[in-house]
Structures are given as C-alpha cells and as structure tokens.
C-alpha positions as CSV (number, residue, x, y, z in Angstrom):
1,M,13.1,-39.5,-14.5
2,A,11.2,-42.4,-13.0
3,M,9.3,-40.3,-10.5
4,A,8.8,-36.9,-11.9
5,S,7.4,-34.3,-9.5
6,F,4.0,-32.8,-10.3
7,P,5.4,-29.2,-10.7
8,A,7.9,-30.6,-13.2
9,I,5.1,-32.3,-15.1
10,L,3.2,-29.1,-15.2
11,R,6.2,-27.2,-16.6
12,S,6.7,-29.9,-19.2
13,E,3.1,-29.8,-20.3
14,W,3.1,-26.0,-20.5
15,T,6.3,-26.1,-22.6
16,K,4.7,-28.7,-25.0
17,I,1.6,-26.6,-25.5
18,R,3.2,-23.2,-26.0
19,T,5.8,-24.5,-28.4
20,V,3.3,-26.1,-30.8
21,R,2.0,-23.3,-33.1
22,S,-1.3,-24.9,-33.8
23,T,-2.5,-25.0,-30.2
24,V,-1.5,-21.3,-29.6
25,W,-3.3,-20.3,-32.8
26,T,-6.5,-22.1,-31.8
27,L,-6.6,-20.2,-28.5
28,L,-6.0,-16.9,-30.2
29,L,-8.7,-17.8,-32.8
30,S,-11.2,-18.5,-30.1
31,F,-10.7,-15.0,-28.7
32,L,-10.8,-13.3,-32.1
33,V,-13.8,-14.9,-33.6
34,T,-15.9,-14.6,-30.4
35,A,-15.1,-11.0,-29.9
36,A,-15.3,-10.0,-33.6
37,L,-18.6,-11.7,-34.5
38,G,-20.1,-10.5,-31.2
39,A,-19.1,-6.9,-32.0
40,L,-20.5,-7.2,-35.5
41,L,-23.9,-8.6,-34.4
42,S,-24.1,-6.0,-31.6
43,L,-23.6,-3.2,-34.1
44,L,-26.2,-4.7,-36.4
45,T,-28.6,-5.1,-33.5
46,K,-28.2,-1.4,-32.6
47,N,-28.7,-0.2,-36.1
48,N,-31.8,-2.5,-36.7
49,F,-33.1,-2.7,-33.1
50,A,-36.8,-2.1,-34.0
51,D,-36.8,-4.8,-36.7
52,F,-34.9,-7.3,-34.5
53,R,-37.3,-6.7,-31.5
54,R,-40.6,-6.7,-33.5
55,G,-42.9,-9.2,-31.9
56,A,-40.5,-10.2,-29.1
57,L,-42.1,-11.3,-25.9
58,T,-39.0,-11.6,-23.7
59,P,-36.8,-8.7,-22.4
60,F,-33.8,-7.7,-24.6
61,D,-30.7,-9.6,-23.5
62,A,-27.8,-7.2,-24.3
63,T,-25.3,-9.7,-22.7
64,A,-26.4,-12.6,-24.9
65,T,-26.2,-10.3,-28.0
66,S,-22.6,-9.5,-27.3
67,F,-22.0,-13.3,-27.1
68,A,-23.8,-14.1,-30.3
69,G,-20.5,-15.2,-31.9
70,I,-19.6,-17.7,-29.2
71,M,-20.4,-20.7,-31.3
72,L,-17.4,-20.1,-33.5
73,G,-15.3,-19.6,-30.4
74,E,-16.5,-23.0,-29.2
75,I,-15.2,-24.6,-32.4
76,A,-11.7,-23.2,-31.8
77,M,-11.8,-24.2,-28.1
78,V,-12.9,-27.8,-28.9
79,V,-10.0,-28.0,-31.4
80,F,-7.6,-26.7,-28.8
81,G,-8.7,-29.4,-26.3
82,V,-8.3,-32.1,-29.0
83,L,-4.9,-30.9,-30.2
84,A,-3.5,-30.4,-26.7
85,I,-4.0,-34.1,-26.0
86,G,-3.9,-35.5,-29.5
87,N,-0.7,-33.9,-30.8
88,E,1.5,-36.3,-28.8
89,Y,-0.3,-39.3,-30.3
90,S,0.0,-38.1,-33.9
91,S,3.7,-37.4,-33.4
92,G,4.5,-40.4,-31.4
93,M,5.9,-38.2,-28.5
94,I,3.5,-39.9,-26.1
95,R,5.9,-42.8,-25.7
96,V,8.6,-40.4,-24.7
97,S,6.3,-38.7,-22.2
98,L,5.3,-42.1,-20.7
99,A,9.0,-43.1,-20.4
100,A,9.6,-39.9,-18.5
101,V,6.5,-40.2,-16.4
102,P,5.3,-43.8,-16.0
103,Q,2.6,-42.7,-13.6
104,R,-0.1,-42.4,-16.3
105,G,-2.8,-40.9,-14.0
106,T,-0.4,-38.2,-12.8
107,L,0.7,-37.4,-16.3
108,L,-2.9,-37.0,-17.6
109,T,-3.8,-35.0,-14.6
110,G,-0.9,-32.6,-15.3
111,K,-2.1,-32.3,-18.9
112,L,-5.6,-31.6,-17.9
113,V,-4.6,-29.0,-15.3
114,V,-2.5,-27.1,-17.8
115,I,-5.1,-27.3,-20.5
116,G,-7.8,-26.2,-18.1
117,V,-5.9,-23.2,-16.7
118,L,-4.9,-22.0,-20.2
119,A,-8.5,-22.4,-21.4
120,L,-9.9,-20.6,-18.4
121,A,-7.4,-17.7,-18.7
122,V,-8.1,-17.2,-22.4
123,S,-11.9,-17.7,-21.9
124,L,-12.0,-15.0,-19.1
125,V,-10.2,-12.5,-21.3
126,T,-12.4,-13.5,-24.2
127,A,-15.6,-13.2,-22.2
128,F,-14.9,-9.7,-20.7
129,V,-13.5,-8.2,-23.9
130,T,-16.4,-9.6,-25.9
131,F,-18.9,-8.2,-23.3
132,F,-17.4,-4.7,-23.1
133,L,-16.9,-4.4,-26.9
134,G,-20.4,-5.6,-27.6
135,Q,-22.0,-3.2,-25.0
136,A,-20.0,-0.3,-26.4
137,L,-21.5,-1.0,-29.8
138,L,-25.0,-1.5,-28.6
139,G,-25.2,2.2,-27.6
140,V,-28.3,3.1,-25.6
141,H,-29.4,-0.6,-25.5
142,R,-26.4,-1.7,-23.5
143,T,-26.2,-3.1,-20.1
144,T,-23.6,-3.1,-17.3
145,L,-21.8,-5.7,-15.2
146,G,-23.7,-4.3,-12.2
147,A,-27.1,-5.2,-13.7
148,P,-28.8,-8.3,-12.2
149,N,-27.3,-11.6,-13.5
150,V,-24.9,-10.0,-16.0
151,L,-21.6,-10.6,-14.2
152,R,-22.7,-14.2,-13.6
153,A,-23.5,-14.6,-17.3
154,V,-20.1,-13.2,-18.4
155,L,-18.3,-15.5,-16.0
156,G,-20.6,-18.3,-17.2
157,A,-19.4,-17.8,-20.7
158,A,-15.8,-18.3,-19.6
159,V,-16.6,-21.4,-17.6
160,Y,-18.6,-22.8,-20.5
161,L,-15.8,-22.5,-22.9
162,T,-13.4,-24.0,-20.4
163,L,-15.6,-27.0,-19.7
164,L,-16.1,-27.6,-23.4
165,C,-12.3,-27.6,-23.9
166,L,-11.8,-30.1,-21.0
167,F,-14.6,-32.3,-22.3
168,S,-12.9,-32.4,-25.7
169,A,-9.6,-33.2,-24.1
170,G,-11.2,-36.1,-22.2
171,V,-12.8,-37.5,-25.4
172,T,-9.5,-37.3,-27.2
173,A,-7.8,-39.2,-24.3
174,M,-10.4,-41.9,-24.7
175,L,-10.0,-42.2,-28.5
176,H,-6.2,-41.8,-28.7
177,N,-6.5,-40.1,-32.0
178,Q,-7.0,-36.4,-32.7
179,T,-8.5,-36.9,-36.2
180,L,-11.1,-39.3,-34.9
181,A,-11.8,-37.0,-31.9
182,L,-12.4,-34.1,-34.3
183,G,-14.5,-36.3,-36.5
184,V,-16.8,-37.1,-33.6
185,L,-16.9,-33.8,-31.7
186,V,-17.3,-31.3,-34.5
187,P,-20.3,-33.0,-36.1
188,F,-21.8,-33.7,-32.6
189,F,-21.7,-30.1,-31.4
190,F,-22.3,-28.3,-34.7
191,L,-24.5,-30.6,-36.7
192,L,-26.2,-33.3,-34.5
193,S,-27.0,-31.1,-31.5
194,P,-28.5,-28.1,-33.5
195,I,-30.5,-30.5,-35.7
196,L,-31.9,-32.5,-32.8
197,S,-32.8,-29.3,-31.0
198,A,-35.0,-28.3,-33.9
199,V,-36.9,-31.6,-34.1
200,P,-39.9,-31.5,-31.8
201,R,-40.0,-35.2,-30.9
202,V,-36.3,-35.5,-29.9
203,K,-35.4,-31.9,-28.9
204,T,-35.9,-32.9,-25.2
205,V,-32.9,-35.2,-25.6
206,A,-30.7,-32.4,-27.1
207,H,-31.6,-30.2,-24.1
208,Y,-29.3,-32.4,-22.0
209,F,-26.3,-32.3,-24.3
210,P,-23.3,-30.4,-22.9
211,D,-23.4,-27.5,-25.4
212,Y,-27.1,-26.7,-24.8
213,A,-26.7,-27.1,-21.0
214,G,-23.6,-24.9,-20.9
215,R,-25.2,-22.1,-22.9
216,Q,-27.8,-21.7,-20.2
217,M,-25.0,-20.2,-18.1
218,L,-24.8,-17.3,-20.6
219,T,-28.4,-16.2,-20.3
220,V,-29.4,-13.2,-18.2
221,F,-33.2,-13.7,-18.7
222,Q,-34.4,-17.3,-18.7
223,E,-36.9,-18.0,-21.5
224,P,-40.2,-19.4,-20.4
225,S,-39.7,-22.4,-22.7
226,A,-36.2,-23.2,-21.3
227,P,-36.2,-26.7,-19.5
228,Y,-33.9,-25.5,-16.7
229,G,-31.9,-22.5,-15.5
230,W,-28.2,-21.6,-15.5
231,L,-27.3,-23.5,-12.3
232,A,-28.7,-26.8,-13.6
233,G,-26.9,-26.1,-16.9
234,F,-23.6,-25.7,-15.1
235,F,-24.0,-29.0,-13.3
236,L,-25.1,-30.8,-16.4
237,C,-22.2,-29.5,-18.5
238,G,-19.8,-30.2,-15.6
239,A,-21.1,-33.7,-15.3
240,W,-20.4,-34.3,-19.0
241,T,-16.9,-32.9,-18.7
242,L,-16.2,-35.0,-15.6
243,A,-17.4,-38.1,-17.3
244,A,-15.3,-37.5,-20.4
245,M,-12.1,-36.9,-18.3
246,T,-12.8,-39.9,-16.1
247,G,-13.3,-42.1,-19.2
248,G,-10.2,-40.6,-20.7
249,A,-8.2,-41.4,-17.6
250,A,-9.5,-45.0,-17.5
251,V,-8.5,-45.6,-21.2
252,F,-5.2,-43.8,-20.8
253,K,-4.2,-46.1,-17.8
254,S,-5.3,-49.3,-19.5
255,R,-4.4,-48.9,-23.1
256,D,-1.0,-49.0,-24.8
257,A,0.3,-45.8,-26.3
C-alpha cells in the first residue's frame, strides 16, 4: 500500500488504539477518577460548607468544585497521549506502519486526528458527567448550565483535557520513546509546575505553562490575582499543543524509526 488513502489511515489508527488494552484503560481511568474524586469533594464541600468558605473573599465556584479531581484525570489523559504514539515505537510496529504509509506527515496527521477525536469524545462525557454528578451532591449550593459562564467552563474542561492529550502525543513523537516521554511529562506537570507555582520569585513563569493556562478555562469566576482569563488560557494552552505537534511532525519526518 504505497499510497494509502487518508480514511484508510484513520481506520487503521483507530484499530490500533482500540485493540491495545492499555490505551483503552487509560481513557476509562481518566473518566472514572475525574468523576469519582469530583463527586467525593463535592459531597465533602456540602457537608462542611461553612468551614470551607470561612474567610473566603471570592464567590463560591460550584463548577470548579465538581472538577476538583481533574488533576488525576489529567495524568490518565497524558498517559493516553503518550501510549497512543509510543506503543508503536516500543513494539517496533512503527516500521510496519511506515512501510504501509511512507508519507510520514500524513501518517502522523492521521494518528493525531484519531487521538484528538477520541480524547475529545471521552473528555466531553467526562466533563458533563462530572459536572452533573458534582452538582447533584452539592445540594443547595449547586449551580446550573444556564448560569453565567458555567457551560463555557464545562466545555473548557473537555477542551483542556483534549489539548493536554495532544500536547503529550506531540512530545512523544519528538522523543520517539514512551518511557522517556512519561519521564519528562509526568514530573513536569505534577511536580515542577506546582512547585514553581508556589515559589514567589518564579511563579510568574509557571503561569504560562500549558497546565496552568488550560485550567483557566475551567473557572467561572476569575480570581483577582489571576494573571489572565479563560480566553488567554485557551490560546496559551493551544499554542503549547500546536508547538508540540509541529515539533513532533518535524522530528517524525526527519528521524529514522
């Protein structure tokens, strides 16, 4: 198959992902941990509302409360993005794929489209289920999709998880190694970024990392101390993702499998 059609590439990539158990489980895990932890924290907030809100100066964000567990969902989505690209390198199947589709740019585009569509579909389900479950458990403190900025924040959660997944896929395409990619991404998102965000002299730098920028899309009420709003957060996170995918494509085209 010297010149595979793009629909055939998409079908092939879809088959590869759904037949590998680890990638399916990471998507399911992203949904489960985000919804379950959000539900638990929403219930705790309802039962201890006065204690949680003592001294608070900003309005109560019921939407953000239901998404309090999204950081664990992020981990699973990052792992999915890494495995969806990296599995072929670890198994050696990338050589077979390149023999079938020598057009490397087209092959990587097909991979990223399938990864992105899957990530977005799961993220949308995750976002809405997490929101409705959390609001049900918040009782009288709940909000609705019709309230100002709430629907945008719920959709923002889905977009954020999808962009994070594609960013991770792009980094993996650059590194050609899923173990190395996980060794870079997991500490970056879940150690380096939170630590730098807490250090006064360097936290401004961390404010422009993709995870911090993306999380601005989830907020209904912008905190006075926030450096920018949800729209700037979307563009910043999107720029990181585009840069990672572009870098991945450049390396994929120039480097031997």
